[in-house]
SELO-753959 format. One record per residue: x, y, z of N, C-alpha, C in turn; residue in one letter. Coordinates in Angstrom, 1 decimal, padded with zeros to 4 digits. Example, Ala and Ser with C-alpha at 12.3 -4.5 7.8 and 13.67 -1.06 7.14 Angstrom:
BEGIN
> n.x,n.y,n.z,ca.x,ca.y,ca.z,c.x,c.y,c.z,res
> 013.2,-005.7,007.8,012.3,-004.5,007.8,013.2,-003.3,007.8,A
> 012.8,-002.2,007.1,013.7,-001.1,007.1,012.9,000.0,007.9,S
REM end
This chain:
BEGIN
> n.x,n.y,n.z,ca.x,ca.y,ca.z,c.x,c.y,c.z,res
> 191.1,-028.7,-043.0,190.3,-028.5,-041.8,189.1,-029.5,-041.8,M
> 189.0,-030.3,-040.7,188.0,-031.3,-040.6,186.6,-030.7,-040.3,E
> 185.6,-031.1,-041.1,184.3,-030.6,-040.9,183.6,-031.3,-039.8,I
> 183.0,-030.6,-038.9,182.2,-031.2,-037.8,181.0,-031.8,-038.3,T
> 180.6,-033.0,-037.7,179.4,-033.6,-038.2,178.1,-032.9,-037.7,P
> 178.3,-032.0,-036.8,177.1,-031.4,-036.2,176.8,-030.0,-036.8,Y
> 175.5,-029.7,-036.9,175.1,-028.3,-037.3,173.8,-028.0,-036.6,Y
> 173.5,-026.7,-036.5,172.3,-026.3,-035.8,171.2,-026.0,-036.9,D
> 170.0,-026.4,-036.5,168.9,-026.1,-037.4,167.8,-025.4,-036.6,K
> 167.2,-024.4,-037.1,166.1,-023.7,-036.4,164.8,-024.4,-036.7,Q
> 164.1,-024.6,-035.6,162.8,-025.3,-035.6,161.8,-024.4,-035.0,I
> 160.6,-024.4,-035.6,159.4,-023.7,-035.0,158.5,-024.8,-034.3,T
> 158.3,-024.6,-033.1,157.5,-025.5,-032.3,156.1,-025.5,-032.9,C
> 155.5,-026.7,-033.0,154.2,-026.9,-033.6,153.1,-026.6,-032.6,I
> 153.5,-026.5,-031.3,152.5,-026.1,-030.3,152.5,-024.7,-029.9,H
> 153.7,-024.2,-029.4,153.7,-022.8,-028.9,154.2,-021.8,-030.0,C
> 154.7,-022.3,-031.1,155.1,-021.5,-032.3,156.4,-020.7,-032.1,K
> 157.1,-021.0,-031.0,158.4,-020.3,-030.7,159.5,-021.0,-031.5,S
> 160.5,-020.3,-031.8,161.7,-020.8,-032.5,162.7,-021.3,-031.5,N
> 163.4,-022.4,-031.9,164.5,-022.9,-031.1,165.5,-023.6,-032.0,F
> 166.7,-023.8,-031.5,167.7,-024.5,-032.3,167.8,-025.9,-031.8,N
> 168.1,-026.8,-032.8,168.3,-028.2,-032.5,169.5,-028.7,-033.3,T
> 170.2,-029.6,-032.7,171.4,-030.1,-033.4,171.0,-031.3,-034.3,T
> 171.6,-031.2,-035.5,171.4,-032.3,-036.5,172.8,-032.8,-037.0,K
> 172.8,-033.9,-037.7,174.0,-034.5,-038.2,174.1,-034.4,-039.7,I
> 175.2,-034.0,-040.2,175.4,-033.9,-041.7,175.4,-035.3,-042.3,R
> 174.6,-035.5,-043.3,174.5,-036.8,-043.9,175.8,-037.3,-044.5,K
> 176.6,-036.4,-044.9,177.9,-036.8,-045.5,178.9,-037.4,-044.5,S
> 178.6,-037.2,-043.2,179.5,-037.7,-042.1,178.9,-039.0,-041.6,T
> 177.8,-039.5,-042.0,177.2,-040.7,-041.4,177.7,-041.9,-042.2,V
> 178.2,-042.9,-041.4,178.8,-044.1,-042.0,178.2,-045.3,-041.3,K
> 177.4,-046.1,-042.0,176.7,-047.3,-041.5,177.7,-048.5,-041.6,I
> 177.9,-049.2,-040.5,178.8,-050.3,-040.5,178.0,-051.6,-040.7,V
> 177.0,-051.8,-039.9,176.1,-053.0,-040.0,174.7,-052.6,-039.7,T
> 173.8,-053.5,-040.0,172.4,-053.3,-039.7,171.8,-054.5,-039.1,S
> 171.0,-054.3,-038.0,170.3,-055.4,-037.4,169.0,-055.8,-038.1,D
> 168.5,-056.9,-037.7,167.3,-057.4,-038.5,166.0,-056.7,-038.2,T
> 166.0,-055.8,-037.2,164.9,-054.9,-037.0,165.1,-053.5,-037.5,D
> 166.1,-053.4,-038.4,166.4,-052.2,-039.2,167.3,-051.2,-038.4,F
> 167.8,-051.5,-037.2,168.7,-050.7,-036.5,170.0,-050.6,-037.2,K
> 170.4,-049.4,-037.6,171.7,-049.2,-038.2,172.8,-049.0,-037.1,S
> 173.9,-049.6,-037.3,175.1,-049.4,-036.4,176.1,-048.5,-037.1,N
> 176.5,-047.4,-036.5,177.3,-046.4,-037.1,178.7,-046.5,-036.7,Y
> 179.6,-046.0,-037.6,181.0,-045.9,-037.4,181.4,-045.0,-036.3,Y
> 180.7,-043.8,-036.3,181.1,-042.8,-035.2,179.8,-042.2,-034.6,S
> 179.4,-041.1,-035.2,178.2,-040.4,-034.7,176.9,-041.1,-035.1,V
> 176.0,-041.2,-034.2,174.7,-041.8,-034.4,173.6,-040.8,-034.6,N
> 173.1,-040.6,-035.8,172.1,-039.6,-036.1,170.7,-039.9,-035.4,P
> 170.5,-041.1,-035.0,169.3,-041.5,-034.3,169.1,-040.6,-033.0,T
> 170.2,-040.3,-032.4,170.2,-039.5,-031.1,169.5,-038.1,-031.3,L
> 169.5,-037.7,-032.6,169.0,-036.3,-032.8,167.7,-036.2,-033.6,Y
> 167.0,-037.3,-033.7,165.7,-037.2,-034.4,164.6,-036.4,-033.7,N
> 164.7,-036.4,-032.4,163.6,-035.7,-031.6,164.0,-034.3,-031.4,V
> 163.0,-033.4,-031.7,163.2,-032.0,-031.3,162.5,-031.7,-030.0,F
> 163.1,-031.0,-029.1,162.5,-030.7,-027.8,162.5,-029.2,-027.7,V
> 161.3,-028.6,-027.7,161.1,-027.1,-027.6,161.6,-026.7,-026.2,C
> 162.6,-025.8,-026.2,163.1,-025.4,-024.9,162.1,-024.5,-024.2,E
> 161.1,-023.9,-024.9,160.2,-022.9,-024.4,159.0,-023.6,-023.7,H
> 158.4,-024.6,-024.3,157.2,-025.2,-023.7,157.4,-026.7,-023.4,C
> 158.5,-027.4,-023.8,158.7,-028.7,-023.5,158.1,-029.8,-024.4,G
> 157.5,-029.3,-025.5,156.9,-030.3,-026.5,158.1,-031.0,-027.2,L
> 158.0,-032.3,-027.2,159.0,-033.1,-027.9,158.3,-033.8,-029.1,A
> 158.9,-033.6,-030.3,158.3,-034.1,-031.5,159.3,-034.4,-032.6,F
> 158.9,-035.0,-033.7,159.8,-035.2,-034.8,159.2,-034.7,-036.1,T
> 159.9,-034.9,-037.2,159.4,-034.4,-038.5,158.2,-035.2,-038.9,E
> 158.0,-036.4,-038.2,156.8,-037.2,-038.6,155.5,-036.8,-037.9,D
> 155.6,-035.9,-036.9,154.4,-035.4,-036.2,153.6,-034.5,-037.2,F
> 152.3,-034.7,-037.1,151.4,-033.8,-037.8,151.3,-032.4,-037.2,S
> 151.1,-031.4,-038.0,150.9,-030.1,-037.5,149.4,-029.9,-036.9,N
> 148.6,-030.9,-037.2,147.2,-030.9,-036.8,147.1,-031.4,-035.3,Y
> 146.3,-030.7,-034.5,146.0,-031.1,-033.2,144.5,-031.4,-033.1,F
> 144.2,-032.7,-032.8,142.8,-033.0,-032.6,142.2,-032.2,-031.4,P
> 140.9,-031.9,-031.5,140.3,-031.1,-030.4,140.6,-031.5,-029.0,P
> 141.1,-030.6,-028.2,141.4,-030.8,-026.8,142.8,-031.2,-026.5,G
> 143.5,-031.6,-027.6,144.9,-032.1,-027.3,145.9,-031.0,-027.0,T
> 145.7,-029.9,-027.5,146.7,-028.8,-027.2,146.5,-028.4,-025.7,Q
> 145.2,-028.4,-025.3,144.9,-028.0,-023.9,145.5,-029.1,-023.0,E
> 145.4,-030.4,-023.4,146.0,-031.5,-022.6,147.5,-031.4,-022.5,S
> 148.1,-031.1,-023.6,149.6,-030.9,-023.7,150.0,-029.8,-022.8,L
> 149.3,-028.7,-022.8,149.6,-027.5,-022.0,149.5,-027.9,-020.5,Q
> 148.5,-028.6,-020.2,148.2,-028.9,-018.8,149.2,-030.0,-018.2,R
> 149.5,-031.0,-019.1,150.3,-032.1,-018.6,151.8,-032.0,-018.8,R
> 152.2,-031.2,-019.8,153.6,-031.0,-020.2,154.1,-029.6,-019.9,I
> 153.5,-028.7,-020.6,154.0,-027.3,-020.7,154.0,-026.6,-019.3,C
> 152.9,-026.8,-018.6,152.7,-026.1,-017.3,153.7,-026.6,-016.3,D
> 154.4,-027.7,-016.5,155.3,-028.3,-015.6,156.8,-028.2,-016.1,H
> 156.9,-027.5,-017.2,158.2,-027.5,-017.9,159.1,-026.4,-017.3,W
> 160.4,-026.7,-017.0,161.4,-025.8,-016.7,162.2,-025.5,-017.9,T
> 162.3,-024.3,-018.4,163.0,-024.0,-019.6,164.4,-024.5,-019.6,K
> 164.7,-025.3,-020.6,166.1,-025.7,-020.8,166.2,-026.3,-022.2,H
> 167.5,-026.3,-022.7,167.7,-026.7,-024.1,168.3,-028.1,-024.3,S
> 167.8,-028.8,-025.3,168.4,-030.1,-025.7,169.4,-029.9,-026.8,F
> 169.7,-028.7,-027.2,170.6,-028.4,-028.3,172.0,-028.8,-027.9,N
> 172.8,-029.2,-028.9,174.2,-029.6,-028.6,174.3,-031.1,-028.7,G
> 175.6,-031.6,-028.5,175.8,-033.0,-028.6,175.1,-033.8,-027.5,E
> 174.4,-034.9,-027.9,173.6,-035.6,-026.9,174.2,-036.9,-026.5,R
> 174.1,-037.2,-025.2,174.5,-038.6,-024.7,173.3,-039.5,-025.0,S
> 173.6,-040.8,-024.8,172.5,-041.8,-025.0,171.4,-041.5,-024.0,L
> 171.7,-041.2,-022.8,170.7,-040.9,-021.8,169.8,-039.7,-022.1,N
> 170.5,-038.6,-022.7,169.7,-037.5,-023.1,168.8,-037.8,-024.3,Q
> 169.3,-038.6,-025.2,168.5,-039.0,-026.3,167.3,-039.8,-025.9,A
> 167.5,-040.7,-025.0,166.4,-041.6,-024.5,165.4,-040.7,-023.8,I
> 165.8,-039.7,-023.0,164.9,-038.8,-022.3,164.1,-038.1,-023.4,Q
> 164.7,-037.6,-024.5,164.0,-036.9,-025.5,162.9,-037.8,-026.2,A
> 163.3,-039.1,-026.5,162.4,-040.0,-027.1,161.2,-040.3,-026.2,Y
> 161.5,-040.5,-024.9,160.4,-040.9,-024.0,159.4,-039.7,-023.8,Q
> 160.0,-038.5,-023.8,159.1,-037.3,-023.8,158.3,-037.2,-025.1,L
> 158.9,-037.5,-026.2,158.2,-037.5,-027.5,157.1,-038.5,-027.5,A
> 157.3,-039.7,-026.9,156.2,-040.7,-026.9,155.1,-040.2,-026.1,I
> 155.3,-039.6,-024.9,154.3,-039.1,-024.1,153.5,-038.0,-024.8,I
> 154.2,-037.1,-025.4,153.6,-036.0,-026.2,152.8,-036.6,-027.4,C
> 153.3,-037.6,-028.0,152.6,-038.2,-029.2,151.4,-038.9,-028.8,G
> 151.4,-039.5,-027.6,150.2,-040.2,-027.1,149.1,-039.1,-026.7,E
> 149.5,-038.1,-026.1,148.6,-037.0,-025.7,148.0,-036.4,-026.9,I
> 148.9,-036.1,-027.9,148.5,-035.5,-029.2,147.7,-036.4,-030.1,K
> 147.6,-037.7,-029.8,146.9,-038.7,-030.6,147.5,-038.8,-032.0,K
> 148.9,-038.9,-032.0,149.6,-039.2,-033.2,149.3,-040.5,-033.8,E
> 149.6,-040.8,-035.0,149.3,-042.0,-035.7,150.1,-043.1,-035.0,K
> 149.6,-044.4,-035.0,150.3,-045.5,-034.4,151.7,-045.7,-035.1,H
> 151.8,-045.5,-036.4,153.0,-045.7,-037.0,154.1,-044.7,-036.5,V
> 153.7,-043.5,-036.1,154.7,-042.6,-035.5,155.1,-043.0,-034.1,V
> 154.1,-043.4,-033.3,154.4,-043.9,-031.9,155.3,-045.2,-032.0,L
> 155.0,-046.0,-032.9,155.8,-047.3,-033.1,157.2,-047.0,-033.4,A
> 157.4,-046.0,-034.3,158.8,-045.6,-034.6,159.6,-045.0,-033.5,G
> 158.9,-044.3,-032.7,159.5,-043.7,-031.5,159.9,-044.8,-030.5,L
> 159.0,-045.7,-030.2,159.3,-046.8,-029.3,160.4,-047.7,-029.8,A
> 160.4,-048.0,-031.1,161.5,-048.8,-031.7,162.8,-048.2,-031.5,L
> 162.9,-046.9,-031.8,164.2,-046.2,-031.7,164.7,-046.1,-030.3,R
> 163.7,-046.0,-029.4,164.1,-046.0,-027.9,164.7,-047.3,-027.6,T
> 164.1,-048.4,-028.1,164.6,-049.7,-027.8,166.1,-049.8,-028.4,A
> 166.3,-049.3,-029.5,167.6,-049.3,-030.1,168.7,-048.6,-029.2,W
> 168.3,-047.5,-028.7,169.2,-046.8,-027.8,169.5,-047.6,-026.5,L
> 168.5,-048.3,-026.0,168.7,-049.1,-024.8,169.6,-050.3,-025.2,Y
> 169.5,-050.8,-026.5,170.4,-051.8,-027.0,171.9,-051.3,-027.0,R
> 172.0,-050.1,-027.4,173.4,-049.5,-027.3,173.9,-049.5,-025.9,E
> 173.1,-049.3,-024.9,173.5,-049.3,-023.5,173.5,-050.7,-022.9,Q
> 173.1,-051.7,-023.7,173.0,-053.1,-023.2,172.1,-053.3,-022.0,E
> 171.0,-052.5,-022.0,170.0,-052.6,-021.0,168.9,-053.4,-021.6,K
> 169.0,-054.8,-021.4,168.1,-055.7,-022.1,166.7,-055.6,-021.7,F
> 166.4,-055.5,-020.4,165.0,-055.4,-020.0,164.3,-054.2,-020.5,D
> 165.0,-053.0,-020.5,164.4,-051.8,-021.1,164.2,-051.9,-022.6,W
> 165.2,-052.6,-023.3,165.1,-052.8,-024.7,163.8,-053.6,-025.0,E
> 163.6,-054.7,-024.3,162.5,-055.6,-024.5,161.2,-054.9,-024.2,M
> 161.2,-054.0,-023.2,159.9,-053.3,-022.9,159.5,-052.4,-024.1,R
> 160.5,-051.7,-024.7,160.1,-050.8,-025.8,160.0,-051.5,-027.1,F
> 160.6,-052.7,-027.3,160.4,-053.5,-028.5,158.9,-054.0,-028.4,L
> 158.4,-054.4,-027.3,157.0,-054.8,-027.2,156.1,-053.7,-027.4,E
> 156.4,-052.5,-026.9,155.5,-051.4,-027.1,155.5,-051.0,-028.6,S
> 156.7,-051.1,-029.3,156.7,-050.8,-030.7,155.9,-051.8,-031.5,A
> 156.1,-053.1,-031.1,155.3,-054.2,-031.8,153.8,-054.0,-031.7,R
> 153.4,-053.6,-030.4,151.9,-053.4,-030.2,151.4,-052.2,-031.1,D
> 152.2,-051.2,-031.2,151.8,-050.0,-032.0,151.8,-050.4,-033.5,E
> 152.7,-051.2,-033.9,152.7,-051.6,-035.3,151.5,-052.5,-035.6,Y
> 151.1,-053.3,-034.7,149.9,-054.1,-034.9,148.7,-053.1,-035.1,I
> 148.6,-052.1,-034.2,147.5,-051.1,-034.4,147.6,-050.4,-035.7,E
> 148.9,-050.1,-036.0,149.1,-049.4,-037.3,148.6,-050.2,-038.5,C
> 148.9,-051.5,-038.4,148.5,-052.4,-039.5,147.0,-052.5,-039.6,Y
> 146.3,-052.6,-038.4,144.9,-052.8,-038.4,144.2,-051.5,-038.8,L
> 144.7,-050.3,-038.5,144.1,-049.1,-038.9,144.6,-048.6,-040.3,H
> 145.7,-049.2,-040.8,146.2,-048.8,-042.1,146.8,-047.4,-042.0,G
> 147.2,-046.9,-040.9,147.7,-045.5,-040.8,149.2,-045.3,-041.3,D
> 149.7,-046.4,-041.8,151.1,-046.3,-042.4,150.9,-045.7,-043.8,Y
> 149.7,-045.7,-044.4,149.5,-045.2,-045.7,149.9,-043.7,-045.8,R
> 150.6,-043.3,-046.8,151.0,-042.0,-047.0,152.3,-041.6,-046.2,G
> 152.9,-042.7,-045.7,154.2,-042.5,-045.0,155.3,-043.4,-045.8,T
> 156.5,-043.2,-045.4,157.6,-044.1,-046.0,157.4,-045.6,-045.7,P
> 156.6,-045.9,-044.7,156.4,-047.3,-044.4,155.4,-048.0,-045.4,M
> 155.7,-049.2,-045.6,154.8,-050.0,-046.5,154.1,-051.1,-045.7,T
> 153.1,-051.7,-046.3,152.4,-052.8,-045.6,153.3,-053.9,-045.3,E
> 154.2,-054.3,-046.2,155.1,-055.5,-046.0,156.1,-055.2,-045.0,I
> 156.6,-053.9,-044.9,157.5,-053.6,-043.8,156.9,-053.6,-042.5,R
> 155.6,-053.2,-042.4,154.9,-053.2,-041.1,154.7,-054.7,-040.7,V
> 154.3,-055.5,-041.6,154.1,-056.9,-041.3,155.4,-057.6,-040.8,L
> 156.5,-057.2,-041.6,157.8,-057.8,-041.2,158.2,-057.4,-039.8,Y
> 158.1,-056.1,-039.5,158.5,-055.6,-038.2,157.6,-056.2,-037.1,L
> 156.3,-056.4,-037.3,155.5,-057.1,-036.3,156.1,-058.5,-036.0,I
> 156.4,-059.2,-037.1,157.0,-060.5,-037.0,158.4,-060.5,-036.3,G
> 159.2,-059.6,-036.7,160.6,-059.6,-036.2,160.6,-059.1,-034.7,E
> 159.8,-058.1,-034.4,159.8,-057.6,-033.0,159.1,-058.7,-032.1,L
> 158.1,-059.4,-032.6,157.5,-060.5,-031.8,158.6,-061.6,-031.6,S
> 159.4,-061.9,-032.6,160.4,-062.9,-032.4,161.4,-062.5,-031.3,R
> 161.8,-061.2,-031.3,162.8,-060.7,-030.4,162.2,-060.7,-029.0,R
> 160.9,-060.6,-028.8,160.3,-060.6,-027.4,159.8,-062.0,-027.1,I
> 160.2,-063.0,-027.9,159.8,-064.4,-027.7,158.3,-064.7,-027.8,N
> 157.6,-064.0,-028.6,156.3,-064.3,-029.0,156.3,-064.9,-030.3,D
> 156.6,-066.2,-030.3,156.8,-067.0,-031.6,155.5,-067.1,-032.4,E
> 154.4,-067.3,-031.7,153.2,-067.5,-032.4,152.8,-066.3,-033.3,E
> 152.9,-065.1,-032.7,152.7,-063.8,-033.4,153.7,-063.6,-034.5,T
> 155.0,-064.0,-034.2,156.0,-063.8,-035.2,155.7,-064.7,-036.5,A
> 155.4,-065.9,-036.3,155.2,-066.8,-037.4,154.0,-066.4,-038.2,I
> 152.9,-065.9,-037.5,151.7,-065.5,-038.2,152.0,-064.3,-039.1,K
> 152.8,-063.4,-038.7,153.1,-062.2,-039.5,154.2,-062.4,-040.6,H
> 155.2,-063.3,-040.2,156.1,-063.7,-041.3,155.4,-064.4,-042.4,F
> 154.4,-065.2,-042.1,153.7,-065.9,-043.1,153.0,-065.0,-044.0,S
> 152.4,-063.9,-043.5,151.8,-062.9,-044.3,152.7,-062.2,-045.2,K
> 154.0,-062.0,-044.8,155.0,-061.4,-045.6,155.3,-062.3,-046.8,V
> 155.5,-063.6,-046.5,155.8,-064.6,-047.5,154.7,-064.7,-048.6,I
> 153.5,-064.6,-048.1,152.3,-064.7,-049.0,152.3,-063.6,-050.1,E
> 153.0,-062.5,-049.8,153.0,-061.3,-050.7,154.3,-061.3,-051.6,K
> 155.0,-062.4,-051.6,156.3,-062.3,-052.3,156.2,-062.2,-053.8,Q
> 155.0,-062.6,-054.4,154.8,-062.5,-055.8,154.2,-061.2,-056.2,R
> 153.8,-060.4,-055.2,153.1,-059.1,-055.5,153.9,-057.9,-055.0,T
> 155.1,-058.1,-054.6,155.9,-057.0,-054.0,157.3,-057.0,-054.7,T
> 157.8,-055.8,-054.8,159.2,-055.6,-055.3,160.2,-055.4,-054.2,N
> 159.7,-055.6,-052.9,160.6,-055.5,-051.8,161.3,-056.8,-051.5,E
> 162.1,-057.3,-052.4,162.7,-058.6,-052.3,163.6,-058.8,-051.1,T
> 164.2,-057.7,-050.7,165.1,-057.8,-049.5,164.3,-058.2,-048.3,R
> 163.2,-057.6,-048.1,162.3,-058.0,-047.0,161.9,-059.4,-047.0,I
> 161.6,-059.9,-048.2,161.2,-061.3,-048.4,162.3,-062.2,-048.0,I
> 163.5,-061.9,-048.5,164.7,-062.7,-048.2,165.0,-062.7,-046.7,Q
> 164.9,-061.5,-046.1,165.2,-061.4,-044.7,164.2,-062.3,-043.9,M
> 162.9,-062.3,-044.3,161.9,-063.1,-043.7,162.2,-064.6,-043.8,T
> 162.6,-065.0,-045.0,162.9,-066.4,-045.2,164.1,-066.8,-044.4,K
> 165.1,-066.0,-044.3,166.3,-066.3,-043.5,165.9,-066.5,-042.0,D
> 165.1,-065.5,-041.5,164.7,-065.6,-040.1,163.8,-066.8,-039.8,I
> 162.9,-067.1,-040.8,162.0,-068.2,-040.6,162.9,-069.5,-040.5,W
> 163.8,-069.7,-041.4,164.7,-070.9,-041.3,165.4,-071.0,-040.0,Q
> 165.9,-069.8,-039.5,166.5,-069.8,-038.2,165.6,-070.2,-037.1,E
> 164.3,-069.7,-037.2,163.3,-070.1,-036.2,163.0,-071.6,-036.2,M
> 162.9,-072.1,-037.4,162.5,-073.5,-037.6,163.5,-074.4,-037.1,R
> 164.8,-074.0,-037.1,165.9,-074.7,-036.6,166.0,-076.1,-037.2,G
> 166.0,-077.1,-036.4,166.2,-078.5,-036.9,165.1,-079.0,-037.8,S
> 163.9,-078.3,-037.7,162.8,-078.7,-038.6,163.1,-078.4,-040.0,N
> 163.9,-077.3,-040.2,164.3,-076.9,-041.5,163.2,-076.8,-042.5,N
> 162.1,-076.2,-042.1,161.0,-076.1,-043.0,161.3,-075.2,-044.2,K
> 161.1,-075.7,-045.4,161.4,-075.0,-046.6,160.3,-074.1,-047.0,E
> 160.7,-072.8,-047.3,159.7,-071.9,-047.8,160.1,-071.5,-049.3,I
> 159.1,-071.6,-050.1,159.4,-071.3,-051.5,158.3,-070.5,-052.1,S
REM end
């Protein structure tokens, strides 16, 4: 008997405290085929990225495991007024289409901004939204969210709010460079790739260093500038 990749997980809403079910993907069924240079994984069948966002069917709050349980003063009232009071109860549970996943991510971005989540969280949401638009081959929308993610990662780096998360300084710098390259902001890309290379003797993230060197060589093209 074939095991379904989907299972239900009960979540407690961090805003209204109600319980609801959300669909998750069994890790044993996830098979990565390739990875893009901005860390987007391309999967053999089911894409777990579609299910990262939880949407409370009761109040409409969209959030992820990266959201803090803390609400800065006034933010719960703002969420209630701007999101919950306009919400028509419905569930995002079950298998999601790309459009449904994008809707969930965009709602999570709005909720995260109202809630004043860390820049690193907002950046991750925008980046994954861009990945979903890439799946749909909607280039203009992908570029829009790549730029939004890049800008949030810049703020993340300046404020250092990646500390205490799985993200590292060198990964943030790399992503600023790579996303800048993808949106054709070469000056910002080179600036941040240079910062990555400067750290090559003080980091054990050798894969990031090599990726940066490879991309740099590609950008330099015929100039073939050597980095060592």
